[in-house]
N, C-alpha and C positions, 0 to 999 in steps of 0.2 A: 813815859819821857817823850815820845813823839808827840803826844796831844799838847803836852806845856810847850814844846818850841813851836808848835803850829799856833797858839794864842801869843806867843811872845814875839813873833815877827809882826813888825809894824805894816800898816795896810800898804803904804806906799813902796816899800820893798818887795812886798807880796805881788803887788799889781806889776811893778817893774819886772820882777823875777819872771811871773807868767808870760808877759808881753816879749822877754828875751827867750821864751821857749824853755825855761829852767823846769823840767819834771817834778823836781821836789817841791818847788813853790807852788806849782800846779796842784800837787797833791795836798798841799797845806790849804789852800784855797778852798779845795773840794771838803777837807776835813773840817774846817772851820764853818762852813755855811750848810753843808748837806743835811745835817739834823734839823735845822730851822726851815730849810725850803723844802724838806721831804713834809713836814707839818704843812706847810702853805699847800703842797701838791695834794696831800690827802685829803684835805678840806675841799678841794674842786674835785677830785676823783671818786668814783663809786667803789673802788677796790684797790687794795695795796698794789697789785700788779699795775694798773693803770698809773698810780701815784709813782711808781718807780719809772714808768715810760716818761711820763711829764719831767720828772728828775733829772733823767739822763738829757732829754732833748733840751731841758733849760741850763744844764751845765754845758752842753755844746755850743749852745748860743753865747753863753758867758765868755768862753774861752775864744770864741769866732769874733766877738764883737766887744772885747775887753779895751780895745784901741780907741774906742768910742766914748768910754767914761772920762768927761771931763773934769771931775773932782768936785762939780756942784752938787751939794747935798751928800748924804750918807752914801757911802759904798753899798752898805747893807740893803738900804732903800732902793737903789739902782737894780741890785740882784734880784730883791724881792718883785720888783715890776716886771722884770723879765720872766720870771717863774709864773706871775701871775698870768701875764699874756700868753706865756706858753700853755698854761692850762686851758686858757679861753681857746687859743687855737685849736688845741687837741679836741674839746670838745665841739667846736665849729665844724670840724671834718667830719665827726661822729654823730652828731645829733643836731636835728632842727627843734630850735626852741619853740614850743607851742604857742602860737598867737592868740591872744585873747581880745575882744572888742571892748570898747571905751565903756559901753553899759555894763558888760560884766564887771569892768574893772571897779565901777563906782559901787556895786553891790559887795565886792570882795573886800573893799577897803573898810567896811565895817567892822570887821573883824580885828579885835585888838589882841596885843601880845603879853597881857599882864602875867600868864602862866610861864612864859618863856623867860621873863626877866628874873624870876626865881630859881632858874636851874644853875648848876654848875656848869662851867666852861666843857669841863670832860663830858658831861652828859649831853649837852647841847650839841658837840661836836659829833657824837655818835648818832644823835636823831638827823642831823644835816645830812650825815651819810646817806639815810634812807630816803632823802628827796630825789626826784628825778634829776638827771643832769642840767637841764635848763632851770629850774628851781634853785637847784644848789649853787649854779654858778651865779644868778642874780642876787640872791641871798647874802652870798660870801662878799659879793662885789660891794654890795651896798652896806651891809650891816657889819661885816668883818672887815673890809678895805678901807671903808668910807667913800666910795665913789659916788656920785651924783647920778640921777636916772639917765641924764643927758649922755654923761661919761659912759656909762655903762652901754647905752644904745650905740654911741660912736665905737666901742670896742668890740661888741658882739655882732653889730650889724643888724640889730632889732630896733624898733621905735621905741620912744621914751614910754609910750602908752603901754607897749608889750611889757618893758622893764618893771613898770609900775605893776602891772597885773601879775606878772610873774613873782615878784615879791610879796604881792598880797596872797596870791594863792601858796606861796611858800610857807608863808606865816600861817595860813589856815591848815595845811597839811601837817606842819609842826604842833599845833593846838591839838589835833587830832590823834597825833603820836602820843602827845603828853596825856590826853585824857585816857588813851588806851592803858598807858604805862600806869596811870593812877588808879584804874579799875583792877588792873592785875595784882598791883602791890597790896 
């Protein structure tokens, strides 16, 4: 019954209730978005514990900054962007993304992803979890979230060239993982 009322509460009432400090509405907001946002966090995290930390930090930011939501675009999109940014911040603090020179980048971009195109999303997500944090972050931002290399560079504090090379290397690693899994099967 609680799950039903959670989804029946309209978005503007939910936001207003949260802004007014209504704990019940805050719980509804959490229940409505926690599952989807946990999936976002898990894409960026190396393990479930890290995803839980990112999820918690993200909801703290949501409740702290809810007054800044202007109603432009979808509410879920606004929330999702906060979680993506929280995941990036989490890994910025913990990991230095490996930088690759432009000459290496040109060699790496020769690898194509035809094998990756044929995978199910579930299998691909498991493989993405095997990537290093830097590769995983750039891959998710570019391939899953649809950000440009320029935007990724601005968000993560790396150069566009490094973003491109991280993506190329992530694709190469994913290809190697796919090859290994095919030979094992």
